[in-house]
C-alpha positions in Angstrom: 9.5 -23.6 -23.8 10.1 -20.2 -22.1 13.8 -19.7 -21.0 15.1 -17.1 -18.6 18.1 -14.9 -19.1 21.2 -17.0 -19.7 24.2 -15.9 -17.6 27.0 -17.3 -19.6 30.5 -15.9 -19.3 32.1 -14.3 -22.2 34.2 -16.7 -24.1 36.9 -14.0 -24.6 37.5 -14.0 -20.9 36.4 -12.5 -17.7 35.7 -8.7 -17.6 37.4 -7.4 -14.5 39.2 -4.2 -14.8 38.2 -0.6 -15.4 40.1 -0.7 -18.6 38.1 -3.7 -19.8 35.0 -1.9 -19.1 35.9 1.3 -20.9 37.0 -0.9 -23.8 33.5 -2.3 -23.9 31.8 1.2 -23.6 33.8 2.4 -26.7 33.2 -0.7 -28.8 30.8 -0.6 -31.8 30.4 -4.3 -31.8 26.9 -4.5 -30.2 26.9 -8.3 -29.8 30.1 -8.0 -27.8 28.5 -5.2 -25.7 25.4 -7.2 -25.1 27.4 -10.3 -24.0 29.5 -8.0 -21.7 26.2 -6.5 -20.3 24.9 -10.0 -19.6 28.1 -10.9 -17.7 28.1 -7.8 -15.6 24.5 -8.4 -14.7 25.3 -12.0 -13.8 28.1 -10.8 -11.5 25.8 -8.3 -9.8 27.5 -5.3 -11.4 24.2 -3.7 -12.1 25.5 -0.1 -12.7 27.7 -1.2 -15.4 25.2 -3.5 -17.0 22.5 -0.8 -16.9 24.9 1.8 -18.6 25.4 -0.7 -21.4 21.8 -1.7 -21.9 20.8 1.9 -21.9 22.4 2.1 -25.4 21.5 -1.5 -26.5 17.8 -1.6 -26.0 16.8 0.7 -28.8 19.5 -0.8 -31.1 18.3 -4.3 -30.2 14.7 -3.6 -30.5 13.0 -5.9 -33.0 16.0 -8.2 -33.0 16.5 -11.6 -31.3 18.0 -10.2 -28.1 15.8 -7.0 -27.9 13.2 -8.6 -25.6 15.8 -10.1 -23.2 17.8 -6.8 -23.2 14.7 -4.8 -22.1 13.7 -7.0 -19.2 17.4 -7.3 -18.1 17.6 -3.5 -18.2 14.6 -3.2 -15.9 16.1 -5.7 -13.5 19.5 -3.8 -13.3 17.6 -0.9 -11.9 15.4 -3.1 -9.5 18.5 -4.7 -8.2 20.0 -1.3 -7.4 16.9 -0.2 -5.5 15.7 2.4 -8.1 12.2 1.1 -8.1 10.6 3.9 -10.0 13.0 3.6 -12.9 12.6 -0.3 -12.7 8.8 0.0 -12.8 9.0 2.2 -15.8 11.1 -0.3 -17.8 9.0 -3.3 -16.7 6.0 -1.4 -18.0 7.6 -0.7 -21.1 8.5 -4.4 -21.5 5.1 -5.7 -21.0 3.5 -3.0 -23.2 6.0 -3.6 -25.9 6.0 -7.5 -25.6 2.4 -8.3 -24.3 2.9 -12.0 -25.1 6.7 -12.0 -24.5 8.9 -14.5 -22.6 9.0 -12.2 -19.5 5.7 -10.7 -19.5 4.4 -12.3 -16.4 7.6 -11.6 -14.5 7.6 -7.9 -15.9 4.0 -7.4 -14.7 4.7 -8.9 -11.3 7.9 -7.2 -10.7 6.5 -3.9 -12.0 3.9 -4.1 -9.0 6.6 -5.3 -6.7 8.9 -2.3 -7.5 6.0 0.2 -6.9 5.1 -1.7 -3.6 8.8 -1.5 -2.5 8.7 2.3 -3.2 5.6 3.3 -1.3 6.1 5.8 1.6 5.1 5.5 5.1 1.4 6.0 6.0 1.6 9.8 7.0 2.8 10.8 3.6 0.9 11.1 0.4 -0.3 7.7 -0.8 -0.7 8.4 -4.6 2.1 5.7 -5.2 0.4 3.2 -2.9 -2.8 3.4 -5.1 -0.7 2.8 -8.2 1.1 -0.1 -6.7 -2.3 -1.7 -5.7 -3.6 -1.1 -9.3 -0.6 -2.7 -10.9 -0.7 -5.8 -8.7 -4.4 -6.1 -9.3 -3.6 -6.2 -13.0 -1.2 -8.7 -12.5 -3.6 -10.9 -10.9 -6.3 -10.2 -13.5 -3.9 -11.1 -16.5 -2.2 -14.1 -14.7 -4.9 -15.6 -12.4 -3.2 -18.9 -12.2 0.3 -17.6 -11.6 2.3 -19.2 -8.7 3.0 -15.5 -7.7 -0.7 -14.7 -7.3 -0.7 -15.3 -3.5 2.4 -13.2 -3.2 0.8 -10.3 -5.1 -2.4 -10.6 -3.1 -0.3 -10.3 0.2 1.2 -7.3 -1.0 -2.1 -5.8 -1.9 -3.3 -6.5 1.6 -0.2 -4.8 3.0 -0.8 -1.7 0.9 -4.5 -1.5 1.8 -3.5 -1.6 5.5 -1.2 1.4 4.7 -4.2 3.4 3.1 -6.3 2.3 6.2 -3.7 3.6 8.6 -3.3 6.8 6.7 -7.2 7.5 6.9 -7.2 6.4 10.5 -4.6 9.0 11.3 -7.0 11.7 9.7 -10.0 10.4 11.7 -8.0 10.4 14.8 -6.9 14.0 14.1 -10.7 15.0 13.8 -11.5 13.3 17.1 -8.5 15.0 18.8 -9.6 18.3 17.6 -13.2 17.7 19.0 -15.7 20.5 18.7 -14.9 23.8 17.0 -13.8 26.3 19.6 -16.3 29.0 20.2 -19.3 27.2 18.7 -21.9 27.3 21.5 -24.5 25.3 19.5 -22.5 22.3 18.4 -24.6 21.6 15.3 -24.1 18.5 13.5 -22.0 20.2 10.8 -20.0 22.2 13.3 -18.2 19.4 15.0 -15.0 17.4 14.3 -16.4 14.5 16.2 -18.9 14.0 13.3 -16.0 14.2 10.7 -14.1 11.6 12.8 -17.3 9.3 12.6 -17.9 9.5 9.0 -14.2 9.2 8.1 -13.9 6.0 10.2 -17.2 4.5 8.9 -16.1 5.1 5.3 -12.9 3.4 6.1 -14.7 0.3 7.4 -17.0 0.2 4.3 -14.3 0.2 2.0 -11.9 -2.1 3.9 -14.3 -4.3 6.1 -11.5 -6.8 6.8 -8.8 -4.5 7.9 -6.7 -5.4 10.8 -7.5 -2.0 12.4 -11.1 -2.7 12.4 -11.2 -2.6 16.3 -9.3 0.7 16.6 -11.6 2.2 14.0 -14.7 1.1 15.9 -13.7 2.4 19.3 -12.7 5.6 17.5 -16.4 5.9 16.3 -17.8 5.1 19.7 -15.4 7.6 21.3 -16.5 10.4 18.8 -20.1 9.6 19.1 -20.0 9.9 22.9 -17.9 13.1 22.5 -20.5 14.6 20.2 -23.3 13.6 22.5 -21.5 15.0 25.6 -21.0 18.3 24.2 -24.4 18.8 22.5 -27.1 21.3 23.6 -29.7 19.8 25.7 -32.4 19.2 23.3 -30.0 17.0 21.2 -28.1 15.3 24.0 -30.6 12.3 24.8 -30.8 11.3 21.1 -27.2 11.3 20.6 -26.6 9.5 24.0 -29.0 6.8 22.6 -26.9 6.6 19.4 -23.9 6.3 21.7 -25.4 3.4 23.5 -26.3 1.6 20.2 -22.8 2.0 19.1 -21.7 0.5 22.4 -23.8 -2.5 21.8 -22.6 -3.0 18.2 -19.0 -2.8 19.5 -19.4 -5.2 22.3 -21.1 -7.7 20.1 -18.3 -7.8 17.7 -15.4 -7.4 20.1 -16.7 -9.1 23.3 -13.0 -9.6 24.5 -11.7 -6.3 23.4 -8.8 -4.6 24.8 -10.9 -1.5 25.3 -13.7 -3.3 27.3 -13.1 -1.1 30.5 -13.3 2.1 28.4 -16.5 1.2 26.4 -18.3 0.0 29.6 -17.4 3.5 31.1 -18.8 5.2 28.2 -22.0 3.2 28.3 -22.4 3.9 31.9 -22.1 7.6 31.4 -24.3 7.7 28.4 -27.1 5.7 30.0 -27.3 8.2 32.9 -28.8 10.6 30.3 -31.2 8.0 28.8 -32.2 6.1 31.9 -31.2 8.3 34.8 -32.9 6.0 37.5 -31.4 2.8 36.2 -28.5 0.9 37.8 -25.8 0.9 35.2 -23.2 -1.1 37.3 -21.5 -3.6 35.0 -20.7 -7.2 35.8 -17.2 -6.8 34.6 -14.4 -7.9 37.0 
């Protein structure tokens, strides 16, 4: 039966003073040092425990306490909020002990540490991808784990962060609009098109994102913007495409918070396609 780290107090007495800690540091009795590290860890004195364990993990490797020491070392950094270092040691643990006592916990906490270290959406998201990969590997290795739902929830949150990052890029394209000085507004010389493609790609990759409605309205706005600024021979076709996008949006989000805006876009677009048709909506 698997056992978690024992938090027993030293039989020689409680370590309290700096003098006692310095004595432990200088000691060559590695069993004594290891028991001291466990006590410091149990008391939440993670910095002291980590300092002792840095020396001990290599000495104890392959010995009875080596596995426990390595996992505890990872936890000391995790508890201090040094998630990058913690993830490194969790990774070292499950790589060294693929069938170890703490392998499930090490894989989970490795992903959790990376999750906690991810930056805000506007910054580079390389670490977010790494965190997602680590959590997905945890689920793959331990599909029946009681921590599976928690890991999946973290993955969804991280994916939302990636979506928000990409949404910001699509929104930037939309805000830039057409290239200044481009009198033709060709299909490749238009930031509206880049906004549409970026937003569509996000929806393909993350179809269940909570930002689906915001991405969809951005596509409609961008298509209308591209149509509005097109040369005459392309305007009608692009307005038709805008109307098609309007119907797709309304069908998916009939109670949308953007309803007034999309109805206005439809009305304006329809003037180019059916200039004699009454486009008055029934919306109150």
